[in-house]
C-alpha positions in Angstrom: 36.6 166.5 148.0 39.1 163.6 148.4 37.9 161.5 145.7 37.9 164.1 143.1 41.4 165.1 144.1 42.6 161.4 144.2 41.3 161.1 140.4 42.7 164.4 139.5 46.3 163.0 141.0 45.9 159.8 138.8 45.3 161.1 135.9 48.8 162.8 134.6 50.2 159.1 135.9 47.8 157.2 133.4 48.4 159.8 130.6 52.1 159.0 131.1 51.6 155.3 131.1 49.7 155.8 127.8 52.6 157.7 126.4 55.0 155.3 127.4 52.7 152.2 125.7 52.2 154.2 122.9 56.0 154.5 122.5 56.7 150.8 122.9 54.0 149.9 120.5 55.7 152.5 117.6 59.2 150.8 118.6 57.8 147.2 118.6 56.1 148.0 115.2 59.4 149.4 114.3 61.4 146.5 115.0 58.9 144.1 113.5 59.2 146.0 110.4 62.9 146.1 110.2 62.7 142.4 111.0 60.1 141.7 108.1 62.1 143.7 106.0 65.5 142.4 106.9 64.2 138.8 106.8 62.4 139.5 103.1 66.3 141.0 101.9 68.0 137.7 103.1 65.3 135.3 101.8 65.3 137.0 98.2 69.2 137.5 98.1 70.3 134.2 99.9 67.4 132.3 101.6 65.7 131.2 98.4 68.7 129.5 97.0 69.2 126.8 100.0 66.7 123.6 100.5 67.6 121.3 103.4 66.3 118.7 105.3 66.8 116.5 108.5 65.6 113.5 107.1 69.0 112.2 105.7 71.1 109.2 106.6 74.6 107.7 106.1 74.4 104.9 103.8 77.0 102.9 102.0 78.3 99.5 100.4 77.8 96.5 102.6 79.8 94.2 100.8 78.8 90.5 101.6 81.4 88.0 102.3 80.1 84.4 101.1 81.5 81.1 100.0 82.3 80.1 96.6 82.4 76.5 97.3 80.9 74.6 100.8 82.9 73.6 103.5 83.8 73.5 107.0 85.1 76.5 109.1 88.4 75.6 110.6 89.6 79.1 111.1 88.5 82.6 111.4 90.4 86.0 111.1 88.4 88.7 111.7 85.8 89.7 114.0 83.2 92.7 113.9 84.8 96.4 113.8 88.3 94.9 112.6 89.9 96.8 109.8 91.0 94.8 106.8 92.8 95.2 103.7 91.9 93.7 100.2 93.1 90.4 100.0 93.5 90.1 103.4 92.4 86.3 104.9 89.0 86.4 106.6 87.8 82.9 107.0 89.8 79.6 106.4 87.9 76.3 104.9 89.1 72.6 106.0 90.8 72.0 102.5 92.0 68.2 102.4 88.9 67.2 100.0 90.1 70.1 97.8 94.0 69.1 97.9 92.5 65.2 96.7 91.0 66.7 93.8 93.7 68.8 92.8 96.0 66.1 93.1 93.7 63.9 91.1 93.2 66.9 88.6 97.1 66.9 88.2 97.7 63.3 87.5 95.2 63.3 84.8 96.8 66.3 83.3 100.2 64.7 83.4 98.7 61.1 82.3 96.8 63.1 79.1 100.3 64.5 78.0 101.9 61.7 77.8 98.8 59.7 76.0 98.7 63.1 73.5 102.4 62.1 73.2 101.7 59.0 72.0 99.1 59.9 69.6 102.1 62.3 67.7 104.4 58.9 67.7 101.8 57.0 66.1 101.6 59.3 63.1 105.2 59.5 62.7 105.4 55.7 62.8 102.2 55.1 60.3 104.6 57.8 58.1 107.2 55.3 58.1 104.8 52.6 57.2 103.6 54.5 54.2 106.7 55.0 53.0 107.7 51.5 53.9 104.6 50.6 51.2 105.3 53.1 48.6 108.5 51.6 48.2 107.2 47.9 48.0 104.1 49.5 45.8 107.2 50.9 43.2 109.1 47.6 43.2 105.9 45.3 42.4 105.1 48.1 39.7 108.6 47.3 38.0 108.5 44.1 38.2 104.9 43.6 36.8 106.1 46.0 33.9 109.5 43.8 33.4 107.5 40.5 33.4 104.5 42.0 30.7 107.7 42.7 28.4 109.0 39.4 29.0 105.7 38.1 28.1 105.4 39.3 24.7 108.9 37.7 23.5 107.6 34.5 25.5 110.1 34.3 28.2 107.7 33.5 31.0 104.5 32.6 31.2 101.4 34.3 31.3 100.3 32.3 34.9 103.7 34.2 36.2 102.5 37.3 35.0 99.0 37.1 36.5 101.0 36.6 40.0 103.2 39.6 39.3 99.6 41.5 38.7 98.5 39.9 41.7 101.7 41.4 44.1 100.9 44.6 42.6 97.7 44.6 43.6 98.1 43.7 47.4 101.2 46.3 47.5 98.9 49.2 46.2 96.2 48.2 48.3 98.6 47.7 51.6 99.7 51.4 50.7 96.1 52.8 50.5 95.4 51.0 54.0 98.8 52.5 55.3 97.4 56.1 54.0 93.6 55.3 55.8 95.6 55.1 59.2 97.6 57.7 59.1 95.2 60.1 57.4 93.1 58.9 60.7 95.8 59.4 62.9 96.8 62.4 61.6 93.3 63.8 62.3 93.9 63.6 66.0 97.0 65.8 66.0 96.7 67.8 62.8 97.6 71.5 63.2 98.3 71.1 67.4 101.2 70.7 69.4 100.9 68.9 72.5 100.2 72.1 75.0 97.5 73.3 72.6 95.8 69.5 71.9 92.2 69.5 72.9 92.7 66.6 74.9 95.6 68.3 77.0 93.4 71.8 76.6 90.5 69.7 78.7 92.8 68.2 81.1 94.2 71.6 82.2 90.6 73.1 82.6 89.6 70.5 84.8 93.2 71.4 86.5 92.0 75.2 86.7 88.9 74.2 88.0 90.3 71.9 90.8 92.7 75.0 91.5 90.4 77.4 92.0 88.7 75.2 94.4 91.4 74.9 96.4 92.4 78.3 96.6 88.9 79.3 97.6 89.2 77.5 100.5 91.1 80.6 101.6 88.0 83.4 101.6 89.7 87.0 101.8 88.5 90.5 101.8 87.0 91.4 98.4 87.6 95.2 99.7 89.2 97.5 102.0 86.9 98.2 105.1 85.7 97.2 108.3 84.0 94.1 109.2 80.3 94.3 110.4 77.8 91.5 111.1 79.8 88.3 111.4 77.8 85.1 112.0 79.6 82.5 110.6 81.1 80.0 113.4 84.3 77.6 113.7 83.0 74.0 112.8 79.9 75.5 110.7 79.5 73.7 107.3 78.6 76.2 105.0 77.2 76.0 101.3 77.9 78.2 98.5 76.8 81.6 98.8 75.9 81.7 102.8 76.7 84.7 104.4 79.4 84.8 106.6 80.1 88.7 107.5 80.1 92.0 105.7 82.6 94.2 105.0 82.0 97.8 105.1 84.2 100.5 103.4 84.1 103.5 105.0 85.7 106.0 103.1 82.9 105.0 100.5 79.9 106.2 101.8 77.7 108.7 100.7 74.1 110.6 102.4 70.5 109.5 101.1 68.7 112.7 101.7 65.1 112.6 101.7 63.5 116.1 100.4 60.1 117.1 99.8 59.2 116.8 96.2 58.2 120.5 96.2 62.0 121.1 97.0 62.8 119.3 94.1 61.9 122.1 91.5 65.4 123.7 91.3 67.9 121.0 92.6 70.5 119.9 89.8 73.2 117.0 89.6 76.3 118.3 90.7 74.9 121.3 93.2 77.0 121.5 96.3 75.8 120.1 99.6 76.9 121.2 103.1 76.2 118.4 105.5 76.3 118.1 109.4 76.0 115.3 111.7 74.0 114.8 115.1 77.1 113.2 116.1 79.6 116.4 115.6 77.2 118.9 115.6 77.0 121.9 113.7 81.2 122.4 114.4 81.7 120.0 111.6 80.6 120.6 108.1 81.2 118.2 105.5 81.4 119.2 101.6 79.2 117.3 99.3 77.9 117.3 96.0 74.4 115.8 94.2 75.5 112.6 92.6 72.0 111.8 91.7 68.2 112.8 91.8 65.6 109.8 93.1 63.6 108.3 90.1 60.8 107.3 92.4 59.7 108.2 95.7 60.3 105.4 98.7 56.1 104.6 98.8 56.6 103.7 94.9 59.2 101.2 95.6 58.0 99.6 98.7 56.9 96.2 99.1 53.5 96.8 99.1 52.9 100.0 97.5 50.2 102.7 98.8 46.7 102.1 96.4 45.5 105.8 96.6 42.5 104.9 95.0 40.2 105.1 98.1 37.1 107.3 98.9 39.2 108.5 101.7 42.2 109.8 100.1 44.3 112.4 101.9 47.1 114.2 99.5 50.3 113.6 101.5 53.7 115.4 100.1 56.1 112.8 99.1 59.7 112.3 100.1 62.2 111.5 97.3 65.8 110.2 98.0 68.8 112.5 96.8 72.1 111.0 96.9 75.1 113.1 98.0 78.2 112.1 97.4 81.5 113.7 100.2 84.1 115.4 97.9 86.6 115.9 100.7 87.9 112.4 101.8 90.0 114.0 104.2 87.3 114.7 106.4 85.9 111.7 106.6 89.5 110.6 107.8 89.2 113.2 110.8 85.8 112.7 111.0 84.5 109.5 110.3 81.4 108.5 109.6 79.2 104.9 110.2 76.1 103.5 108.5 72.8 104.8 108.9 73.8 108.1 111.3 71.7 111.3 110.7 72.4 113.9 109.1 71.3 117.5 107.8 71.9 118.5 104.3 71.3 121.8 103.0 71.9 122.2 98.9 73.0 125.5 97.4 70.9 125.9 94.3 72.4 128.7 92.8 74.4 126.7 89.8 71.6 125.6 87.7 73.3 124.3 85.1 73.7 120.4 86.2 70.6 118.3 84.5 67.9 116.6 86.9 68.2 113.0 85.3 71.7 111.3 84.1 72.1 112.0 80.6 74.6 109.3 79.3 75.1 105.7 80.6 77.7 104.6 83.2 80.9 103.4 81.4 83.5 102.8 83.8 82.2 100.3 86.8 81.5 102.8 89.9 82.4 99.8 92.4 84.8 96.6 91.2 87.4 94.2 93.0 90.3 92.0 91.2 91.0 90.5 94.0 89.2 87.3 92.4 91.3 87.5 89.0 94.2 87.0 91.2 93.4 83.2 92.0 94.8 81.7 89.0 98.0 83.5 89.1 99.9 80.2 89.7 97.5 77.7 87.8 98.8 78.4 84.4 102.2 78.3 85.9 101.6 74.8 87.4 99.8 73.6 84.0 103.1 74.5 82.4 105.2 73.3 84.6 103.4 69.7 84.4 103.2 69.7 80.7 107.2 70.3 80.6 108.1 67.4 83.2 105.9 64.9 81.2 107.3 65.8 77.5 110.2 63.7 76.3 112.4 66.8 75.3 112.7 68.6 73.0 113.1 66.4 70.7 109.2 65.7 71.4 108.4 69.1 70.8 110.6 69.6 67.3 108.8 66.5 66.4 105.1 67.8 67.0 105.8 71.1 65.5 106.7 69.0 62.2 103.7 67.0 62.5 101.3 70.3 61.9 101.2 69.1 57.9 101.2 65.6 56.6 
């Protein structure tokens, strides 16, 4: 009797618990349905327009600093982590040999200028000799003509006329020889002045080469950036092209984001990208855009590409590198990044007007430096000074100009 009474007493509690479970299940189902609807609405309205990846890393130009001439290192002005400006001295080589070679080239140029001046003087002397020979021919011609008339009257003998003819022939031969010598000398200086003479220009070129070797004993930073990977040591004998250190311009960096090939369907050049870094977290969001989509997977350009023509082949979704550049340089000033840092990239796919591949060739260089163009800044001035010093004066210059034509 007591057992039956207990069962009847527990039945209302079980019914109450069943009703609560039914309500909870309905509530859970409603919440799930609302969540699915909300997720679907978010995906179709906003979520489907974004593709993201955490397989992204900071990359940039690592500008190698190498010597252009062999030499011995005598000083190192910068070390790893130092900020250097374009044109700032990084390494200095022993310049004794270069100084001696430059002095030799300077002396050779001066000697060449003086020798070429002598060529112009030789031409001037040859012109004077031709003038004298021409006068002699005219005199011998007059003597011969006069004696030829006297022979007809019998005033002189035929032998004397023959001597006059011999004198005329000798004078004509001497004039022809002088003219040939003048032409030979004239060819050496024709249509030139001392500064533009081929011998002087060759000596000037040798001076420029020696000047460059002397200037290049001082190795400067090609770009502004931070020093990294210094391996050079004082006293080390370096050869042309030996890597000594690198300069990394951290204001000219980008992100290489590796997306799955299935994520590239709607990606276009120029689409905006939101970038976050592991070091700063989601509190710092960098602004960027797609500069270019990769033209091949990393596996395709590896040293030993995978060979998929095997019996145990398994399809693996490949990844393509996408280069993303920063559009707000001020963000890099406030929150600097380093080469190799991990990043997260999210691409906004709404704008489909861009191309998937570049449509026009690049006309202007993307990266350049003019630091090496300044090496010859003083060479031409020094050459002009050497030429001027070894010229006799304005008279020689005027004489050289007057000898352009016979």
